[in-house]
DRENPADREN-109671 format. One record per residue: residue in three letters; x, y, z of N, C-alpha, C in turn. Coordinates in steps of 0.05 Angstrom, whole numbers, plus 5000, padded with zeros to 4 digits. Layout:
> aa; n_east; n_north; n_up; ca_east; ca_north; ca_up; c_east; c_north; c_up
> ALA; X; Y; Z; X; Y; Z; X; Y; Z
...
***
This chain:
> aa; n_east; n_north; n_up; ca_east; ca_north; ca_up; c_east; c_north; c_up
> MET; 3518; 4184; 0694; 3502; 4197; 0727; 3504; 4217; 0726
> SER; 3529; 4234; 0724; 3536; 4259; 0734; 3520; 4272; 0708
> LYS; 3517; 4267; 0689; 3504; 4278; 0665; 3477; 4285; 0672
> LEU; 3470; 4259; 0676; 3436; 4264; 0688; 3434; 4280; 0710
> LYS; 3447; 4286; 0726; 3444; 4297; 0747; 3447; 4332; 0745
> GLU; 3467; 4340; 0722; 3470; 4361; 0715; 3447; 4371; 0702
> LEU; 3436; 4356; 0682; 3414; 4360; 0664; 3386; 4365; 0688
> TYR; 3389; 4349; 0703; 3361; 4349; 0721; 3363; 4374; 0734
> GLN; 3386; 4389; 0743; 3394; 4408; 0765; 3388; 4436; 0747
> LYS; 3391; 4435; 0719; 3385; 4452; 0701; 3355; 4461; 0693
> HIS; 3339; 4433; 0696; 3313; 4437; 0685; 3298; 4422; 0716
> GLU; 3300; 4431; 0736; 3284; 4412; 0756; 3255; 4424; 0747
> LEU; 3242; 4437; 0750; 3220; 4449; 0741; 3204; 4433; 0718
> ALA; 3218; 4434; 0699; 3211; 4417; 0678; 3210; 4381; 0682
> CYS; 3234; 4377; 0698; 3230; 4353; 0710; 3199; 4345; 0732
> ALA; 3196; 4361; 0741; 3172; 4356; 0754; 3144; 4356; 0744
> ILE; 3142; 4375; 0719; 3122; 4375; 0706; 3120; 4345; 0689
> PHE; 3145; 4333; 0686; 3144; 4309; 0665; 3133; 4281; 0683
> TRP; 3145; 4289; 0710; 3138; 4266; 0726; 3103; 4267; 0734
> ILE; 3089; 4299; 0738; 3069; 4296; 0738; 3053; 4292; 0716
> VAL; 3057; 4291; 0686; 3043; 4290; 0667; 3050; 4257; 0661
> LEU; 3069; 4247; 0662; 3073; 4217; 0662; 3058; 4201; 0682
> TYR; 3056; 4216; 0712; 3035; 4194; 0724; 3002; 4199; 0722
> THR; 2998; 4230; 0718; 2964; 4227; 0716; 2954; 4215; 0688
> VAL; 2977; 4215; 0665; 2968; 4218; 0642; 2962; 4176; 0643
> GLY; 2989; 4170; 0652; 2991; 4141; 0649; 2971; 4125; 0669
> ILE; 2978; 4134; 0696; 2959; 4120; 0717; 2933; 4126; 0715
> GLY; 2922; 4149; 0699; 2896; 4154; 0699; 2880; 4142; 0676
> ASN; 2895; 4132; 0657; 2883; 4109; 0642; 2878; 4084; 0646
> LEU; 2907; 4083; 0663; 2902; 4047; 0668; 2879; 4044; 0698
> ARG; 2870; 4072; 0707; 2848; 4066; 0728; 2824; 4064; 0716
> LYS; 2823; 4066; 0693; 2794; 4057; 0674; 2798; 4025; 0675
> LEU; 2818; 4011; 0686; 2813; 3988; 0686; 2799; 3971; 0713
> GLY; 2796; 3992; 0733; 2790; 3991; 0753; 2813; 3988; 0781
> ASP; 2803; 3998; 0804; 2826; 4000; 0822; 2836; 3968; 0831
> ASP; 2816; 3955; 0826; 2824; 3923; 0828; 2834; 3905; 0810
> SER; 2850; 3922; 0791; 2859; 3910; 0773; 2889; 3904; 0774
> PRO; 2898; 3880; 0772; 2933; 3879; 0777; 2950; 3887; 0757
> ILE; 2938; 3896; 0742; 2953; 3917; 0715; 2958; 3941; 0726
> LEU; 2931; 3960; 0740; 2940; 3977; 0745; 2957; 3983; 0773
> MET; 2958; 3961; 0788; 2973; 3956; 0811; 3006; 3953; 0810
> LEU; 3008; 3935; 0783; 3037; 3932; 0770; 3045; 3964; 0760
> GLY; 3028; 3971; 0750; 3036; 4005; 0730; 3044; 4026; 0756
> VAL; 3023; 4024; 0779; 3039; 4041; 0802; 3059; 4041; 0810
> ILE; 3067; 4011; 0814; 3089; 4003; 0829; 3113; 4008; 0807
> ALA; 3108; 4006; 0784; 3136; 4005; 0764; 3140; 4035; 0760
> VAL; 3121; 4057; 0772; 3125; 4084; 0762; 3138; 4097; 0788
> SER; 3132; 4080; 0819; 3138; 4094; 0840; 3170; 4081; 0837
> LEU; 3178; 4054; 0826; 3195; 4045; 0828; 3220; 4069; 0812
> LEU; 3209; 4074; 0791; 3220; 4092; 0766; 3234; 4118; 0782
> MET; 3216; 4127; 0795; 3215; 4157; 0810; 3236; 4153; 0828
> PHE; 3240; 4129; 0851; 3255; 4123; 0865; 3281; 4120; 0859
> LEU; 3285; 4108; 0829; 3314; 4104; 0825; 3326; 4123; 0809
> PHE; 3310; 4149; 0805; 3314; 4173; 0787; 3324; 4189; 0813
> VAL; 3313; 4189; 0837; 3327; 4196; 0863; 3348; 4191; 0870
> ARG; 3357; 4165; 0867; 3374; 4155; 0875; 3398; 4158; 0855
> MET; 3392; 4159; 0832; 3419; 4166; 0810; 3422; 4195; 0805
> THR; 3403; 4216; 0817; 3411; 4237; 0812; 3428; 4249; 0844
> GLY; 3430; 4228; 0860; 3437; 4237; 0892; 3419; 4258; 0911
> THR; 3396; 4255; 0906; 3378; 4277; 0919; 3359; 4259; 0936
> THR; 3366; 4242; 0952; 3356; 4227; 0973; 3340; 4241; 0999
> GLU; 3361; 4256; 1001; 3360; 4271; 1028; 3346; 4299; 1020
> TYR; 3349; 4312; 1001; 3343; 4333; 0985; 3310; 4330; 0984
> TYR; 3297; 4308; 0975; 3268; 4305; 0979; 3259; 4284; 0997
> GLY; 3277; 4291; 1017; 3260; 4281; 1040; 3257; 4250; 1047
> LEU; 3272; 4236; 1032; 3273; 4207; 1030; 3299; 4190; 1045
> GLY; 3316; 4208; 1064; 3333; 4201; 1077; 3331; 4178; 1105
> GLY; 3304; 4188; 1115; 3298; 4178; 1142; 3275; 4194; 1152
> TRP; 3272; 4188; 1177; 3243; 4201; 1194; 3257; 4223; 1208
> ALA; 3227; 4245; 1210; 3240; 4275; 1218; 3255; 4272; 1247
> LYS; 3276; 4286; 1239; 3292; 4290; 1272; 3277; 4311; 1285
> ASN; 3257; 4328; 1281; 3250; 4343; 1296; 3217; 4340; 1300
> ASN; 3217; 4305; 1308; 3191; 4292; 1315; 3176; 4307; 1341
> ARG; 3184; 4309; 1358; 3172; 4328; 1371; 3155; 4353; 1371
> ALA; 3176; 4367; 1356; 3166; 4389; 1351; 3148; 4394; 1331
> MET; 3143; 4368; 1316; 3115; 4368; 1293; 3097; 4353; 1310
> LEU; 3102; 4360; 1335; 3077; 4341; 1350; 3069; 4318; 1341
> TRP; 3091; 4305; 1337; 3093; 4274; 1323; 3072; 4269; 1304
> PHE; 3066; 4287; 1287; 3051; 4287; 1265; 3017; 4274; 1270
> ILE; 3011; 4282; 1298; 2987; 4269; 1304; 2966; 4281; 1284
> PRO; 2965; 4308; 1272; 2942; 4313; 1252; 2946; 4296; 1236
> LEU; 2967; 4288; 1220; 2958; 4270; 1202; 2955; 4243; 1203
> TRP; 2958; 4230; 1226; 2942; 4205; 1238; 2916; 4204; 1240
> ILE; 2909; 4233; 1253; 2882; 4237; 1251; 2860; 4231; 1224
> ILE; 2877; 4248; 1207; 2863; 4248; 1177; 2864; 4221; 1167
> ALA; 2887; 4210; 1173; 2888; 4184; 1162; 2868; 4159; 1164
> SER; 2857; 4166; 1192; 2834; 4155; 1203; 2805; 4160; 1192
> LEU; 2804; 4181; 1181; 2769; 4189; 1181; 2756; 4171; 1161
> ASN; 2772; 4156; 1138; 2753; 4145; 1123; 2746; 4116; 1141
> LEU; 2754; 4115; 1162; 2733; 4086; 1176; 2719; 4097; 1194
> TRP; 2715; 4125; 1200; 2690; 4131; 1216; 2662; 4124; 1210
> ASN; 2664; 4123; 1185; 2633; 4118; 1168; 2630; 4076; 1173
> GLY; 2650; 4071; 1185; 2649; 4037; 1191; 2667; 4028; 1164
> ILE; 2667; 4000; 1165; 2686; 3984; 1144; 2668; 3965; 1130
> LYS; 2667; 3970; 1099; 2660; 3957; 1083; 2677; 3952; 1055
> PRO; 2686; 3936; 1050; 2710; 3928; 1031; 2697; 3930; 1007
> ASP; 2710; 3951; 0992; 2697; 3951; 0955; 2701; 3929; 0941
> TYR; 2716; 3911; 0944; 2723; 3890; 0921; 2722; 3861; 0938
> PRO; 2719; 3839; 0931; 2727; 3808; 0936; 2752; 3807; 0939
> MET; 2765; 3785; 0951; 2795; 3778; 0945; 2799; 3762; 0915
> PRO; 2815; 3766; 0895; 2848; 3777; 0913; 2841; 3811; 0899
> GLY; 2821; 3823; 0885; 2816; 3848; 0874; 2828; 3863; 0898
> LEU; 2815; 3855; 0921; 2818; 3876; 0946; 2846; 3874; 0952
> LEU; 2861; 3857; 0948; 2889; 3854; 0958; 2907; 3874; 0934
> TYR; 2896; 3875; 0906; 2912; 3889; 0886; 2901; 3919; 0893
> ALA; 2883; 3929; 0901; 2871; 3954; 0900; 2885; 3969; 0929
> ALA; 2888; 3950; 0944; 2901; 3958; 0971; 2930; 3959; 0974
> VAL; 2947; 3944; 0956; 2972; 3949; 0953; 2979; 3973; 0933
> MET; 2961; 3972; 0909; 2963; 3997; 0892; 2966; 4026; 0906
> MET; 2944; 4017; 0925; 2941; 4049; 0942; 2961; 4060; 0953
> VAL; 2978; 4037; 0967; 3005; 4038; 0986; 3022; 4057; 0963
> PHE; 3027; 4048; 0944; 3043; 4059; 0933; 3039; 4087; 0909
> VAL; 3004; 4086; 0910; 3005; 4117; 0903; 3006; 4134; 0924
> GLY; 3002; 4131; 0952; 3013; 4151; 0965; 3046; 4155; 0968
> PHE; 3065; 4137; 0957; 3092; 4144; 0958; 3093; 4157; 0930
> ALA; 3079; 4155; 0906; 3088; 4167; 0884; 3069; 4195; 0888
> GLU; 3050; 4200; 0898; 3041; 4221; 0894; 3049; 4243; 0916
> GLU; 3057; 4238; 0937; 3078; 4251; 0950; 3102; 4259; 0947
> LEU; 3120; 4244; 0931; 3147; 4250; 0917; 3142; 4265; 0890
> ILE; 3114; 4266; 0878; 3114; 4287; 0859; 3112; 4309; 0870
> PHE; 3092; 4315; 0883; 3071; 4340; 0896; 3094; 4355; 0918
> ARG; 3097; 4332; 0934; 3116; 4348; 0958; 3144; 4343; 0956
> GLY; 3155; 4329; 0935; 3180; 4327; 0930; 3185; 4342; 0907
> PHE; 3183; 4336; 0888; 3187; 4350; 0856; 3185; 4376; 0851
> LEU; 3156; 4380; 0857; 3138; 4405; 0839; 3146; 4421; 0872
> PHE; 3144; 4417; 0895; 3155; 4435; 0908; 3176; 4445; 0909
> LYS; 3192; 4425; 0913; 3224; 4434; 0914; 3230; 4448; 0891
> ALA; 3223; 4444; 0869; 3232; 4460; 0837; 3217; 4492; 0839
> MET; 3191; 4493; 0858; 3186; 4517; 0855; 3193; 4532; 0877
> MET; 3203; 4521; 0898; 3225; 4536; 0919; 3252; 4551; 0906
> LYS; 3253; 4536; 0886; 3282; 4554; 0866; 3288; 4583; 0866
> ASP; 3258; 4589; 0861; 3254; 4620; 0854; 3252; 4635; 0879
> GLY; 3253; 4626; 0908; 3253; 4638; 0931; 3228; 4646; 0941
> SER; 3210; 4635; 0924; 3184; 4641; 0936; 3175; 4616; 0951
> VAL; 3175; 4614; 0977; 3164; 4592; 0994; 3132; 4594; 0994
> LYS; 3121; 4615; 0990; 3093; 4607; 0996; 3082; 4611; 0967
> THR; 3096; 4612; 0951; 3080; 4604; 0925; 3089; 4577; 0921
> ALA; 3110; 4566; 0927; 3114; 4540; 0926; 3089; 4522; 0944
> ILE; 3086; 4530; 0963; 3063; 4512; 0981; 3040; 4512; 0965
> ILE; 3030; 4539; 0961; 2999; 4543; 0949; 3000; 4526; 0920
> VAL; 3024; 4528; 0909; 3021; 4514; 0879; 3022; 4480; 0882
> SER; 3042; 4473; 0900; 3038; 4446; 0905; 3008; 4435; 0917
> SER; 2999; 4451; 0936; 2974; 4439; 0951; 2955; 4444; 0927
> VAL; 2950; 4460; 0913; 2930; 4470; 0897; 2927; 4446; 0871
> THR; 2956; 4438; 0862; 2960; 4425; 0845; 2949; 4392; 0850
> PHE; 2959; 4389; 0875; 2953; 4361; 0883; 2919; 4359; 0883
> GLY; 2908; 4380; 0895; 2875; 4377; 0895; 2869; 4375; 0869
> LEU; 2876; 4394; 0847; 2865; 4397; 0821; 2876; 4366; 0809
> GLY; 2888; 4356; 0814; 2905; 4326; 0797; 2872; 4309; 0803
> HIS; 2863; 4311; 0830; 2843; 4290; 0825; 2817; 4289; 0805
> ILE; 2823; 4312; 0791; 2804; 4316; 0768; 2799; 4292; 0748
> VAL; 2822; 4275; 0754; 2823; 4256; 0733; 2809; 4232; 0740
> ASN; 2797; 4238; 0764; 2773; 4218; 0773; 2748; 4215; 0751
> LEU; 2743; 4241; 0743; 2719; 4247; 0721; 2717; 4225; 0704
> PHE; 2744; 4218; 0695; 2751; 4206; 0672; 2742; 4178; 0679
> ILE; 2744; 4175; 0697; 2740; 4144; 0703; 2713; 4139; 0707
> GLY; 2689; 4158; 0710; 2663; 4158; 0715; 2653; 4166; 0740
> GLN; 2673; 4174; 0753; 2664; 4188; 0781; 2646; 4216; 0779
> ASP; 2621; 4215; 0801; 2600; 4238; 0793; 2624; 4257; 0801
> PHE; 2610; 4279; 0786; 2625; 4303; 0786; 2624; 4320; 0816
> VAL; 2601; 4318; 0830; 2600; 4334; 0862; 2619; 4310; 0877
> GLU; 2620; 4290; 0875; 2633; 4279; 0892; 2665; 4281; 0885
> THR; 2668; 4287; 0856; 2701; 4297; 0851; 2710; 4321; 0864
> LEU; 2692; 4344; 0860; 2692; 4361; 0871; 2705; 4363; 0898
> ILE; 2681; 4348; 0919; 2684; 4350; 0946; 2717; 4337; 0950
> GLN; 2723; 4317; 0938; 2748; 4302; 0936; 2772; 4323; 0931
> MET; 2771; 4340; 0910; 2785; 4363; 0903; 2787; 4377; 0926
> VAL; 2769; 4387; 0939; 2772; 4409; 0962; 2790; 4396; 0981
> PHE; 2778; 4368; 0988; 2792; 4352; 1013; 2820; 4355; 1008
> ALA; 2824; 4349; 0978; 2853; 4343; 0974; 2871; 4367; 0975
> VAL; 2862; 4393; 0970; 2871; 4419; 0972; 2881; 4424; 1003
> ALA; 2861; 4419; 1018; 2867; 4422; 1046; 2887; 4403; 1060
> VAL; 2885; 4375; 1053; 2896; 4360; 1057; 2925; 4358; 1049
> GLY; 2928; 4374; 1024; 2958; 4380; 1009; 2970; 4402; 1029
> PHE; 2956; 4424; 1041; 2968; 4447; 1053; 2982; 4433; 1077
> ILE; 2967; 4415; 1086; 2973; 4402; 1114; 3009; 4385; 1111
> PHE; 3002; 4367; 1086; 3024; 4355; 1078; 3048; 4369; 1070
> THR; 3041; 4387; 1051; 3066; 4406; 1045; 3080; 4420; 1069
> MET; 3059; 4432; 1085; 3074; 4441; 1108; 3092; 4420; 1127
> ALA; 3082; 4400; 1136; 3087; 4378; 1145; 3119; 4375; 1133
> PHE; 3119; 4368; 1106; 3143; 4364; 1094; 3172; 4387; 1099
> TYR; 3155; 4411; 1093; 3172; 4433; 1095; 3189; 4441; 1118
> LYS; 3171; 4437; 1135; 3183; 4440; 1165; 3194; 4414; 1183
> SER; 3191; 4389; 1169; 3206; 4372; 1186; 3226; 4360; 1163
> ALA; 3230; 4367; 1132; 3249; 4356; 1114; 3248; 4327; 1119
> SER; 3229; 4311; 1120; 3220; 4286; 1118; 3196; 4282; 1100
> LEU; 3197; 4262; 1081; 3172; 4256; 1062; 3161; 4238; 1073
> TRP; 3173; 4226; 1100; 3166; 4198; 1099; 3139; 4190; 1118
> PRO; 3135; 4214; 1132; 3105; 4219; 1151; 3088; 4220; 1130
> CYS; 3092; 4240; 1112; 3073; 4247; 1091; 3063; 4220; 1075
> ILE; 3084; 4209; 1067; 3073; 4182; 1053; 3064; 4169; 1063
> LEU; 3071; 4160; 1085; 3057; 4140; 1106; 3022; 4145; 1113
> ALA; 3023; 4181; 1117; 2994; 4182; 1127; 2977; 4183; 1094
> HIS; 2990; 4186; 1072; 2978; 4187; 1048; 2970; 4159; 1045
> SER; 2985; 4137; 1043; 2973; 4113; 1039; 2964; 4105; 1059
> LEU; 2957; 4108; 1081; 2937; 4101; 1104; 2906; 4108; 1092
> ILE; 2911; 4132; 1076; 2886; 4150; 1076; 2876; 4127; 1049
> ASP; 2893; 4129; 1024; 2890; 4118; 1003; 2877; 4088; 1009
> VAL; 2889; 4072; 1029; 2885; 4039; 1033; 2858; 4046; 1048
> SER; 2858; 4062; 1064; 2836; 4061; 1081; 2806; 4063; 1062
> SER; 2813; 4077; 1045; 2791; 4086; 1025; 2775; 4059; 1011
> VAL; 2793; 4037; 1013; 2787; 4015; 0993; 2769; 4000; 1011
> PHE; 2767; 4002; 1043; 2757; 3993; 1062; 2733; 4005; 1073
> SER; 2730; 4026; 1060; 2712; 4047; 1079; 2681; 4047; 1057
> PRO; 2652; 4048; 1067; 2634; 4049; 1058; 2637; 4070; 1032
> ASP; 2623; 4071; 1010; 2619; 4081; 0988; 2601; 4115; 0998
> GLU; 2580; 4108; 1018; 2558; 4126; 1029; 2562; 4126; 1056
> GLY; 2561; 4142; 1068; 2563; 4154; 1098; 2541; 4174; 1109
> SER; 2538; 4171; 1133; 2525; 4192; 1142; 2534; 4222; 1140
> PRO; 2507; 4231; 1122; 2512; 4261; 1116; 2521; 4280; 1133
> VAL; 2508; 4277; 1157; 2522; 4300; 1178; 2542; 4285; 1189
> LEU; 2553; 4263; 1193; 2581; 4256; 1202; 2604; 4265; 1177
> ASN; 2593; 4266; 1144; 2609; 4273; 1130; 2612; 4304; 1136
> VAL; 2597; 4322; 1142; 2599; 4349; 1138; 2618; 4353; 1165
> ILE; 2619; 4337; 1187; 2637; 4348; 1210; 2659; 4339; 1204
> LEU; 2671; 4314; 1182; 2694; 4308; 1177; 2703; 4323; 1165
> HIS; 2692; 4341; 1141; 2704; 4360; 1119; 2711; 4384; 1140
> VAL; 2687; 4387; 1159; 2699; 4420; 1179; 2722; 4411; 1189
> LEU; 2727; 4383; 1202; 2754; 4376; 1214; 2775; 4384; 1203
> ILE; 2768; 4371; 1178; 2793; 4375; 1164; 2801; 4404; 1157
> LEU; 2785; 4421; 1158; 2797; 4449; 1154; 2801; 4461; 1170
> VAL; 2791; 4455; 1196; 2803; 4460; 1219; 2833; 4457; 1228
> LEU; 2836; 4425; 1226; 2859; 4417; 1228; 2881; 4426; 1205
> ALA; 2870; 4440; 1181; 2893; 4453; 1164; 2898; 4479; 1175
> VAL; 2887; 4485; 1177; 2889; 4518; 1183; 2899; 4517; 1211
> GLY; 2893; 4503; 1230; 2915; 4501; 1261; 2941; 4491; 1256
> TYR; 2942; 4470; 1245; 2963; 4460; 1242; 2992; 4472; 1226
> CYS; 2974; 4484; 1210; 2993; 4497; 1186; 3005; 4517; 1199
> LEU; 2985; 4533; 1218; 2990; 4560; 1233; 3009; 4555; 1251
> TYR; 3007; 4533; 1265; 3030; 4524; 1286; 3056; 4525; 1269
> LEU; 3058; 4498; 1251; 3082; 4497; 1239; 3097; 4523; 1236
> ALA; 3083; 4540; 1221; 3089; 4569; 1208; 3106; 4584; 1227
> LYS; 3091; 4580; 1248; 3101; 4605; 1272; 3119; 4591; 1296
> ARG; 3122; 4562; 1299; 3130; 4549; 1322; 3159; 4531; 1310
> VAL; 3157; 4525; 1283; 3179; 4501; 1277; 3194; 4515; 1261
> GLU; 3217; 4516; 1267; 3242; 4520; 1254; 3246; 4506; 1225
> THR; 3254; 4514; 1202; 3256; 4503; 1185; 3277; 4491; 1181
> PRO; 3284; 4470; 1170; 3313; 4451; 1163; 3322; 4468; 1150
> ALA; 3345; 4463; 1150; 3363; 4472; 1135; 3368; 4466; 1102
> VAL; 3358; 4440; 1098; 3357; 4430; 1073; 3332; 4440; 1058
> ASN; 3309; 4453; 1072; 3295; 4462; 1059; 3292; 4494; 1058
> ARG; 3312; 4505; 1066; 3311; 4533; 1065; 3313; 4546; 1040
> VAL; 3310; 4565; 1028; 3311; 4578; 1006; 3343; 4581; 1000
> GLY; 3349; 4568; 0979; 3375; 4579; 0966; 3397; 4558; 0977
> SER; 3390; 4537; 0994; 3406; 4515; 1008; 3413; 4501; 0985
> LYS; 3438; 4485; 0981; 3449; 4472; 0962; 3444; 4444; 0960
> LYS; 3437; 4422; 0941; 3432; 4394; 0943; 3455; 4385; 0950
***
């Protein structure tokens, strides 16, 4: 176990890239089966458990923000912007995408997607990028890479324009989540909000009011800019997330 941790510490960025490739290629191919596939659900659960086991074995639970809820919850404004974003998919009403039991498979799968993607992009990638000493670069790369990662939806037949809009949305959300993790040192609020967004997408209509959709996207951008500026200027960075801090 000590050798695994030593190897990981020497190649932290390579480790992050490994998890990104494993997840995007592996789960991307499984998604061709459909989000209501029990095989896809089991695949996402397996990858999530494998990553969690890796974190435990390398002794990096606190380092990656999995040690508990944020201790500066009040300073973080109780993460209210995250809960607003998590509710947006339901503003157009409720219309489940699949009948049972496919609906259950899709919902459970989305819960673990939230966990896996937050640990990969806000955990592995962001912390690895921070080792070079550039917080701004780490935030930008983590957020933009998260958004670009949604391009895999093109390979499962999703419309190009829809995918492009989804990518822009994901980049904006990525900035909010990255800053939330950076300033709170807890990944759990991001995991919870991300999982709620993904699960609610299974219950939301495929098409909503065009006017409402425009309003929602503007709201996301305003929240992203406002909340990120607030966190950057008003909230002290926890020791574990400061550049140069030891694991």
